[in-house]
N, C-alpha and C positions, 0 to 999 in steps of 0.2 A: 785685301780686306773686303768683306762682303757688306756693302753699304746700301742703304735705302734713303732716298730723300723724299719725305712725305710732304708734298706740296711744292711743286716745281714752278713757283712764280718767279718774280724778278730775282730775289735773293737765292732761291733754290736753283734757278737757272745758272747763276753766277758760280755757285758752289759746284754744281755738276761740271761746268766747263773747266773749272780749276782742277777738280779731281781727275778728269779725263786727260787734260793737258799734262799733268804731272805724273801720270800712270800710277795713281794712288789706290787703284781698285783691283780686286779680283773679280767682283761683279758689282754692278750698280743698277738698282731699281729706281726709276723715277715715276712718281705718281702725280696725276693731275686730272681734274674732271674733264677738261678738253685736251685731248692728246694732240690735236692739230697744232697747238701752241708750241709743242716741244718736238715736232716731227724731225727737226734737224739732227736730233740725237739718234735716230733710228739706225744709221749706218755704222755706229761705233761698236766695236767688239765688246761683248760682255755687258752691254748696256740694254736694259729692258724697260719699256714704257708700259704703264698699266694705270687703269683707273681704280684698281683694287688695292687699297691700303693693306688689307690683311695678307694678301699674297706677298707683297713687298716685305712685310714684317716676317713672315714665315721663312722667306728665302734669304734673309739678311741677319747680320749680327749687330751692326751699328746703324741706328735709326736717327737720321737728322730731320728734325721737324722744322719746316719753314713755311707753315701756314699762317693765316691771319690770326691775331689774338682771339677774336671772337669764335674761331673754329677749332682751336686746339683742344678744348675740353671734350667736344664731341668726337674728335679724332682719337683721343686717348681712350675714351670709353669704348670706341669701336675696336681698337686693337689690343686692349688689355688682356682679353682671354687668350691671346696668342703669344704673349710675352713669356720668355723662359729665363733661366738664370744666366744665359749667355748674352742677353741683349744689353746693349749700352744705349741709353736714350740721350741724345744731344738736342736740346731745344734752342733755336735761334729766335724764339718768339718774344718780342718786347713786352715787358711788364708782367709776364706770366711766371710767378715766383715758384721756387722749388717746393715749398710746403704745399702749394696748390697742386703741383704735379704729383707729389708723393701721396696726396689724399686720394688720388685716382689709381696710381700704379703700385703704391706701397713704398715704404721707406727703405726696404731691403733691395729695391731696384737701383741700378747704377744710373743716376740722373746727373746730367751736366748741362749747364747753360753756356752757350757761346754767343758772343756778340761780334760777328765779323762785319765787314763793310763790302760794298760792291766791287772793290778792287780785288776781291778774291778771284774774280774771273780771269785776272792776269797774274795771279800768284803774288799779289802785293797787299793783301789785307792786313790790317791791324785788328787782331781778334782777342777779345778778353774772355776768360774762362772762369767759371766757378762751379761748385758741385755740392751735392748732399754728402753726408758722411760715407755712405756706401760708394758713391761716385769717386771719392778720392783714390780708390783702388784702381780706377780706370782713367783717371785724368790724363795719364801719360799717353793713352791712346788718342784722346781728343787733341792733345798737344802735338802729337806726331802728325795727325791729319792736317791741322791748321797751320803748323810750321811749314808744311810743304806748300801752303797757299799764302805764305806771308810771314808774319811775326805774331807770337802769342804772348799774353801776359795773364797770369793767374791773379785774381783779385777776390775780395769778399763779395758776396751777393749784394750787400748794401751799396756797393759802388757801381752796380751794373747800369742803373739809370744814368748816372753821370757818364759812364763809358759809352752809352748809346749816343749821347750828345757829342762827345769828343771824337769818337771813331766813326760811327755810322752816319750821323748828321754831318760830321766833320768833312766827309767827302764833298758834300754840297757847298760847305763854307769855302773849302780850298778851291773848288771849281769856280766860285764867284771871284775869288782873288786872282786866279789865273785869267779869267775873262777880263777883269779890269786891267790887268797888265797887258793883255792883248790889245784892248782898246787904246791904251796909252801908246803902245808901239805903233799902231796904225796912225794915230795922230802925229807921231814923230817921223812918219814917212815910209813905214814898211807896209807891204800889202798884207791882206788878212791872213793868208796861209803862212807867210814868213813870220808875222807877228805872233801867231799862236805857237809856232814852232819855237820861237825865242822864249816865250813865256813858259811853255811846258818843260823844256829841257833845263831852263834856269831854275825852276822850282824843284825839279828832280835833283839837280846838282846841289842845291842848298840843303835839301833833306839828307842826301848822301854824305855831305860833309859832316853833319852832326852825327849820323849813324857811324861813320867810319872813324872819325876823330874823337867822338865822345865829348865834344866841347859844349859849352853853353852857347846859345845863339849870339849873345853879346860878344863873345870872344871872336866869332867869325865876322860879326859886324865890324869890330875894331880893325880887322885885317883889310877891310876895303874902304874905310873912312880915313880921310886925311884932313888936317886943319884947313878950314875955309874951303873945303872941297865940295864937289857937286853931290856926292853921296850923302853926306851929313845934312846938307841943305835940303835935299829931298826927303830924308827921314824926318827931320824936324817939322817940315811942312805937313807931312802926313800925320804926325802926332798932334800938331796944332788943330788939324781937322778931325781928330778923334779916331784914328785908325785902330789903335789898340783897345781903347775903351769901347768902341762900337762892336768890335769882335767879341770882347768879353761879355758885354751886355747882351748881345745876341745869343751867345751860348747859354748864359744864365736863364734867359727867357725861354729857350728851348727846354732846358732842364725843368723849369717851373711848369711848363705845359705838360711834360711827361708825368710829373708828380701829381698834377691835377687829374690827369686821365687815370692814373693808378688809384687815387683816392676815390674817384667816382665808381671804379669797378669793385672796390671792397665793400 
């Protein structure tokens, strides 16, 4: 696939790394104002670095936009004269809705929104997808790309803000839980490196149990809790201190913040 990433910042960098690692490209153009920030990609075969967005568009079929929300409109206005019927536009830009994109590029353009997270750099992203009517004809292309970089789920655009909280912000929430587990392990006698290793691989194992078995989390919890045992005592103490409610309230607060930002932009 001939792919261009327009705006190779943190997320664009992660996508590029994932695409290269999984050999998902025929060619890959990476654009950025300061190319020194992405110099490490210079040695890769069929990867080109440029400050010229229009060049990347002319040489590619699939355009992944990973710029800041405030910059997307200007970028679209810049490249729209160079769009053809072959181009598939995939926006990862938070809050920039499909009708707003269509108003610039036209409703007959294949427009897809993707909400990945930074785990895309290691091929483990949870990516949500939605599209305009024309984009439904190319949604399988986006799914093929992001399935190589993790897992995808197609959702209505109305749920994309919530997906941002659960999946994109969710990486930070899980990192904090892993950090807390690491701190507890240190207090229980492990050194810092061992503690983080225990926390990381235990959380990975928990997620893989659910993915592989298809069970509800409570079913897996029941397998490791015994009457009057240490596990149920620890779980109950965490719930008394508000573990679940704090996590839920934090995610809802993040969602409300995104909603307020979107309303301010309208």
